[in-house]
C-alpha positions in Angstrom: -5.7 -18.5 -32.2 -6.2 -19.4 -28.5 -9.6 -19.1 -26.9 -9.9 -18.7 -23.2 -13.1 -19.4 -21.3 -14.2 -16.6 -19.0 -15.7 -17.7 -15.8 -17.3 -15.8 -13.0 -15.1 -14.6 -10.3 -16.1 -15.1 -6.7 -16.8 -12.1 -4.5 -14.1 -13.2 -2.1 -11.4 -12.5 -4.7 -12.3 -8.8 -4.8 -13.8 -8.3 -1.4 -13.3 -4.7 -0.3 -12.2 -4.0 3.2 -15.1 -2.0 4.6 -14.8 0.4 7.5 -18.0 1.3 9.3 -19.2 4.8 8.8 -19.0 6.4 12.2 -19.6 10.0 13.4 -15.9 10.5 13.6 -15.3 9.4 9.9 -18.2 11.7 8.8 -16.7 14.6 10.7 -13.2 13.9 9.2 -14.8 13.9 5.7 -16.5 17.2 6.4 -13.4 18.7 7.8 -11.3 17.6 4.8 -13.9 19.1 2.4 -13.8 22.4 4.3 -10.0 22.5 4.3 -10.0 21.7 0.6 -12.4 24.6 -0.1 -10.2 27.0 1.9 -7.1 25.8 0.2 -8.7 26.3 -3.2 -9.7 29.9 -2.3 -6.2 30.6 -1.1 -4.8 29.3 -4.3 -7.2 31.3 -6.4 -6.3 34.6 -4.8 -2.5 33.9 -4.9 -1.8 33.3 -1.2 -0.3 29.9 -1.9 1.3 28.3 -5.0 0.2 25.2 -6.8 3.1 23.3 -5.2 2.1 24.4 -1.7 -1.5 23.5 -2.4 -0.5 20.0 -3.4 1.7 19.6 -0.3 -0.9 20.9 2.1 -3.7 18.8 0.5 -1.5 15.6 0.9 -1.0 16.3 4.6 -4.7 17.0 5.0 -5.6 13.7 3.4 -3.3 12.0 5.8 -4.8 13.8 8.8 -8.5 13.6 7.9 -8.5 10.3 6.0 -11.3 11.1 3.6 -13.2 8.1 2.1 -11.4 8.0 -1.2 -8.0 9.1 0.0 -6.2 6.0 -1.3 -7.6 6.6 -4.8 -6.6 10.3 -4.9 -3.4 11.2 -6.9 
């Protein structure tokens, strides 16, 4: 059996790239959230299909760049 020693990792190895939170970024986040709520309502009443919902949401994420967009499926 091999035993490996676990050492602390420096913060520089996993340093996240931080973007400042500006008024524009906050507005984009709010606009994305509003568009998502509208899309959800359209889906619920049958105005759009699930496939259309996914396509439109993907485009909205590209347009509005919400904070966690790169983590979203």
